[in-house]
C-alpha positions in Angstrom: 4.4 30.5 2.9 7.2 29.1 0.9 9.9 26.6 1.0 11.7 27.8 -2.3 15.1 29.2 -0.3 15.3 26.1 1.8 17.7 23.6 0.6 16.4 20.5 -0.3 16.8 17.0 1.8 17.5 13.9 -0.1 14.4 12.1 -0.2 13.2 9.1 0.5 14.5 9.0 4.2 15.3 6.3 6.4 12.7 4.6 8.5 12.5 5.6 12.2 13.1 3.3 15.0 10.6 0.7 15.7 8.8 1.4 12.3 8.1 5.2 13.2 7.8 7.2 10.4 10.9 9.4 9.3 11.7 12.1 11.8 12.4 14.2 8.9 8.5 14.1 7.9 7.8 15.9 11.0 10.4 18.4 10.6 9.2 19.3 7.1 5.9 19.7 8.1 6.3 21.9 10.9 8.4 24.3 8.4 6.3 23.9 5.9 3.9 21.4 4.5 5.0 21.6 1.0 8.8 21.5 0.8 11.6 20.8 -1.7 13.5 17.5 -1.6 16.2 15.7 -3.9 15.4 12.6 -5.5 17.6 9.6 -6.0 17.8 10.7 -9.7 19.0 14.2 -8.6 15.9 15.7 -9.7 14.1 17.8 -7.1 10.5 17.9 -6.3 8.0 19.1 -3.8 7.3 16.9 -0.9 3.7 17.4 0.6 3.1 16.3 3.9 0.6 18.6 5.6 -2.9 16.8 5.7 -5.0 19.3 3.8 -2.0 19.8 1.3 -2.1 16.2 0.6 -6.1 16.0 0.3 -5.5 19.1 -2.4 -3.0 17.7 -4.2 -4.7 14.1 -4.6 -7.9 15.8 -6.1 -6.2 18.6 -8.4 -6.2 17.2 -12.0 -3.6 19.7 -12.6 -1.1 17.0 -10.9 -0.7 14.1 -13.5 0.6 10.8 -13.4 0.5 10.6 -17.0 3.0 13.3 -17.4 5.7 11.4 -16.0 6.0 9.5 -19.5 6.8 13.0 -21.0 10.3 13.4 -22.4 12.5 15.3 -19.6 10.1 14.7 -16.8 11.4 14.8 -13.4 11.9 11.2 -12.2 12.5 9.5 -8.8 15.2 7.3 -10.3 17.1 7.1 -13.3 16.3 4.4 -16.0 12.7 2.7 -16.2 10.3 2.9 -13.7 7.1 2.3 -12.8 5.6 5.9 -14.1 7.1 4.6 -17.8 4.2 1.9 -17.7 1.4 3.1 -20.0 -0.6 0.6 -19.1 -0.5 0.8 -15.2 -3.7 1.7 -13.5 -1.7 4.3 -11.3 -0.2 5.9 -14.2 -3.5 6.6 -16.3 -6.1 9.3 -16.0 -9.3 10.5 -17.4 -11.5 7.8 -19.6 -9.1 5.2 -19.6 -8.6 5.3 -15.9 -12.1 5.5 -15.3 -12.9 2.6 -18.0 -10.2 0.2 -16.1 -11.5 1.0 -12.6 -15.1 0.4 -13.5 -14.0 -3.0 -15.0 -12.5 -4.1 -11.3 -14.8 -2.1 -9.4 -17.2 -4.6 -8.4 -14.4 -7.2 -7.5 -13.1 -4.8 -4.5 -16.1 -3.2 -3.7 -17.4 -3.2 -0.1 -20.2 -5.2 -0.7 -17.8 -7.8 -2.4 -15.9 -7.3 0.6 -18.9 -8.6 2.6 -19.6 -11.5 0.3 -16.0 -13.1 0.7 -15.3 -12.1 4.6 -16.3 -15.9 5.8 -13.6 -17.1 3.1 -10.9 -14.6 4.3 -12.3 -16.0 7.9 -11.6 -19.4 7.1 -8.3 -18.8 5.8 -7.5 -17.1 8.9 -8.5 -19.5 11.1 -6.6 -21.8 9.0 -3.5 -20.0 9.2 -3.9 -19.7 13.1 -4.3 -23.4 13.5 -0.9 -23.8 11.6 0.6 -21.6 14.3 -0.5 -23.5 17.1 1.3 -26.4 16.1 4.5 -24.6 15.4 7.8 -24.5 18.0 7.7 -21.2 19.8 8.8 -18.4 19.0 7.2 -18.1 15.8 7.7 -15.3 13.3 4.2 -14.1 13.0 5.1 -11.8 10.3 6.1 -14.8 7.8 3.6 -17.7 9.1 0.7 -15.1 9.4 1.1 -11.5 7.8 2.7 -12.3 4.9 0.2 -15.3 4.0 -3.5 -13.9 4.3 -3.3 -11.1 1.9 -1.7 -13.1 -1.1 -3.8 -16.4 -0.5 -6.7 -13.8 -0.7 -5.8 -12.0 -3.6 -4.8 -15.4 -5.6 -8.6 -16.1 -4.8 -10.1 -12.8 -6.1 -8.0 -12.8 -9.1 -7.3 -16.4 -10.2 -4.0 -17.0 -9.9 -3.5 -20.8 -8.1 -2.8 -20.5 -4.5 0.2 -22.8 -4.9 2.0 -19.9 -6.8 2.0 -17.5 -4.0 5.8 -18.0 -3.1 6.5 -16.9 -6.9 4.1 -14.1 -6.7 5.7 -12.7 -3.7 9.1 -13.1 -4.8 8.3 -11.2 -7.8 6.6 -8.6 -5.8 9.4 -8.5 -3.8 11.7 -7.5 -6.1 9.6 -5.2 -8.2 8.6 -3.1 -5.1 12.2 -2.6 -4.3 14.7 0.4 -5.3 17.2 -2.4 -6.5 19.1 -2.4 -9.9 17.0 -1.9 -12.8 18.1 -5.0 -14.8 16.7 -6.9 -11.6 13.2 -5.2 -11.7 12.7 -5.4 -15.5 13.7 -8.8 -15.4 11.0 -9.5 -12.8 8.6 -7.6 -14.5 8.9 -9.4 -18.0 8.7 -13.0 -15.7 5.7 -11.8 -13.7 3.8 -10.4 -16.9 4.7 -13.7 -18.7 3.0 -15.5 -15.8 -0.1 -13.9 -16.1 -0.3 -13.9 -19.8 -0.4 -17.8 -19.5 -3.4 -17.3 -16.8 -5.2 -15.4 -19.5 -4.5 -17.8 -21.8 -6.0 -20.6 -19.1 -8.9 -18.3 -18.9 -9.8 -18.2 -22.4 -9.7 -21.6 -22.6 -11.8 -22.4 -19.6 -13.2 -19.4 -17.6 -14.1 -19.5 -14.1 -15.6 -17.2 -11.4 -12.6 -15.0 -10.8 -11.7 -11.2 -11.7 -9.5 -12.5 -14.5 -12.1 -14.4 -16.6 -14.0 -11.4 -16.0 -11.5 -9.2 -17.7 -10.8 -11.6 -20.1 -14.2 -11.3 -21.5 -14.1 -7.9 -21.4 -11.3 -7.9 -23.6 -12.5 -10.6 -26.1 -15.9 -9.9 -26.1 -16.5 -6.1 -25.8 -12.8 -4.9 -26.7 -12.9 -2.7 -23.8 -9.1 -3.9 -22.7 -6.1 -3.6 -25.1 -3.9 -7.1 -24.6 -1.2 -5.0 -22.6 -3.7 -3.5 -20.2 -5.2 -6.9 -19.6 -2.1 -8.8 -18.9 -0.4 -5.7 -16.9 -3.9 -5.3 -15.0 -4.0 -8.8 -13.9 -0.2 -8.5 -12.6 -0.9 -5.2 -11.0 -3.8 -6.6 -9.1 -1.9 -9.3 -7.7 1.0 -7.3 -6.8 -1.0 -4.3 -5.4 -3.7 -6.6 -4.0 -1.5 -8.2 -1.5 1.5 -6.1 -0.9 0.3 -3.1 0.7 -2.2 -5.4 3.3 1.0 -7.5 4.0 3.0 -4.4 5.3 0.0 -3.0 7.2 -0.6 -6.4 9.0 3.1 -6.3 9.9 3.5 -3.0 10.8 0.0 -3.0 12.8 0.4 -6.5 14.7 4.1 -5.3 15.7 2.7 -2.0 17.1 -0.2 -3.4 19.1 1.9 -5.7 20.8 4.6 -3.0 21.3 2.0 -0.9 22.6 0.8 -3.7 25.1 -2.2 -2.0 27.1 -3.6 -1.4 23.4 -3.4 -5.3 22.7 -5.0 -5.8 26.1 -7.6 -3.6 25.2 -8.3 -5.2 22.0 -8.6 -8.8 23.4 -10.7 -7.6 26.1 -13.4 -5.8 23.6 -12.5 -7.6 20.2 -15.8 -7.3 18.9 -16.4 -3.5 19.7 -12.8 -2.3 18.8 -11.4 -4.2 15.9 -13.1 -1.6 13.5 -11.2 1.4 15.2 -8.2 -0.2 15.7 -7.8 -1.5 12.0 -8.1 2.5 11.2 -5.7 3.4 13.6 -3.5 0.3 12.3 -3.6 2.3 8.9 -3.2 5.8 10.3 -0.2 5.0 12.9 1.3 2.1 10.7 1.0 2.6 7.0 2.4 0.1 4.5 5.0 3.1 3.2 6.5 6.2 3.9 6.9 7.1 0.3 4.4 8.6 -2.2 3.7 8.5 -5.9 5.3 11.3 -7.8 3.0 13.5 -10.2 3.9 16.2 -12.8 2.3 19.7 -12.7 0.7 20.4 -15.8 0.3 24.0 -15.3 1.3 26.6 -12.6 -0.9 26.3 -9.5 -0.7 26.9 -5.6 -0.4 24.4 -2.9 -0.4 25.4 0.5 0.6 28.8 -0.1 3.7 27.4 -2.2 4.1 28.0 -5.5 4.4 25.1 -8.3 5.6 25.6 -12.0 4.4 23.5 -14.8 6.8 20.6 -14.9 7.5 20.3 -11.4 7.1 17.3 -9.4 5.1 17.0 -6.6 4.8 13.8 -4.1 1.6 13.6 -2.0 2.8 12.0 1.2 -0.1 10.3 2.7 1.6 8.5 5.5 3.1 12.0 6.6 -0.4 13.4 6.6 -1.7 11.2 9.3 0.8 12.7 11.8 -0.2 16.0 11.2 -1.2 17.5 14.5 -3.6 20.2 12.9 -6.1 17.3 11.9 -5.4 14.8 14.6 -5.3 14.8 18.6 -2.0 14.1 19.8 -1.2 11.9 16.5 1.9 10.3 17.8 0.1 8.1 20.2 -1.4 5.1 19.2 -4.9 4.8 20.1 -7.4 2.0 18.9 -10.2 4.0 20.8 -9.5 6.8 18.4 -12.9 7.9 16.8 -12.2 10.8 14.4 -9.6 8.9 12.1 -10.5 10.0 8.7 -6.7 8.9 7.6 -5.8 9.5 3.7 -3.9 6.3 3.8 -6.0 4.9 0.6 -5.7 7.8 -1.3 -8.2 10.7 -2.3 -9.9 11.8 -5.4 -10.0 9.6 -8.4 -6.8 7.3 -7.6 -8.3 6.6 -4.4 -7.7 2.9 -3.7 -10.2 0.7 -5.6 -9.3 -2.4 -3.2 -9.8 -0.5 -0.1 -12.8 -2.1 0.8 -11.3 -5.5 0.9 -8.0 -4.3 2.3 -9.9 -2.8 5.3 -11.8 -6.0 5.6 -8.8 -8.2 5.3 -7.2 -6.5 8.4 -10.1 -6.4 10.3 -10.4 -10.2 10.3 -6.8 -10.6 10.7 -6.6 -8.5 13.8 -10.1 -9.9 15.5 -8.9 -13.3 14.6 -5.7 -13.0 16.6 -7.0 -11.3 19.1 -9.8 -14.0 19.9 -7.4 -16.9 19.5 -4.3 -15.4 20.8 -4.8 -13.3 23.5 -1.6 -14.3 25.6 0.3 -13.2 22.1 3.1 -11.3 23.0 6.6 -10.0 21.2 9.3 -12.6 22.1 12.2 -9.8 22.1 12.5 -6.5 22.9 10.5 -3.8 20.4 13.8 -2.3 19.2 15.3 -5.6 18.5 12.8 -6.0 15.1 14.9 -5.3 12.2 13.1 -3.1 9.4 13.7 -3.9 5.7 14.6 -0.9 3.7 15.2 -0.8 0.2 11.5 -1.0 -0.7 8.7 1.3 -1.6 6.9 -0.3 1.3 8.1 -0.8 4.5 8.1 -4.2 6.5 9.8 -5.9 9.8 12.3 -8.6 8.9 10.5 -10.7 11.3 8.0 -10.3 14.5 9.0 -13.4 16.7 6.1 -14.3 18.9 5.4 -16.4 21.7 1.6 -17.1 22.8 
């Protein structure tokens, strides 16, 4: 099967109504799970939308992030982009990638997630206590979903929680598809900020991840200065933004599907784990994906990919593949066979998956137990969705309780 003769559609696509995935993704998957698309730069690439094909692409060493820095490589946008950063964990491969993952692995492991879970529960309860004192309706996104993950990651990495608004503003700009000038200015400001934290940890180490990374740099020379500074910034950014948007989209879908919310509030201990996985599958943080470059000819899903061509595995599109999930467009928190690919697969599987999963479990469980009467204060189609970002989130989720 091939889609070589199909006229490519412009990518990325606009989100569907009520935060649903773009309808175009299903159309591409039905015609061919590996289809040509045209990127904002004008370059073309292959969008991968099928579950098996996405899994194969994510684990294929012939599809490279590092090759994005080669002259003439396919680009998502014209001008500087994330793919140009040689220090980014997302762009490294082989020994350097494995080395950085080992350094941060323990801080975000499932074991560490279990250790910090009581602290995350304390934060969630404090945020709900604040909610109860606010006049209704309350914007649950701003007052809960956007606060819990950034509070947690600041404590893990070692940034002052009082700086979370600045970190959030930098993240908003860096995750946007706005002008390169704004994103480059935000990157310089953010890495400068992290550089200040690094200097402070050299003077006074603490029990946080940044201090551990500083020690790795200074004692064993396992990190370059550029790697150290950017890795700290990337952990603060990626360590909260996707979880924020998963919570925003997930809580909205739970309240939109009222019978599912009532099921969760009736059986929170039993259903919170499966509800969390269904939120990740059905309402992931993004409908985009990370571009890779084929470093040699290969075949993917019956489609020939030529050396130098771009490939975008869309993990989130794979979650609606009817070949893998029964009735995939149905939101069902009792779904048991739910091996989604939202955290990736293969060498670039998200190193913070354990902590992210735990945070969403704590958040949903806390809301279900403490605010069982939670309800949307507006009709679902009145909720507006913020475009122009790599991730997708609602502008606000007004609720009563």
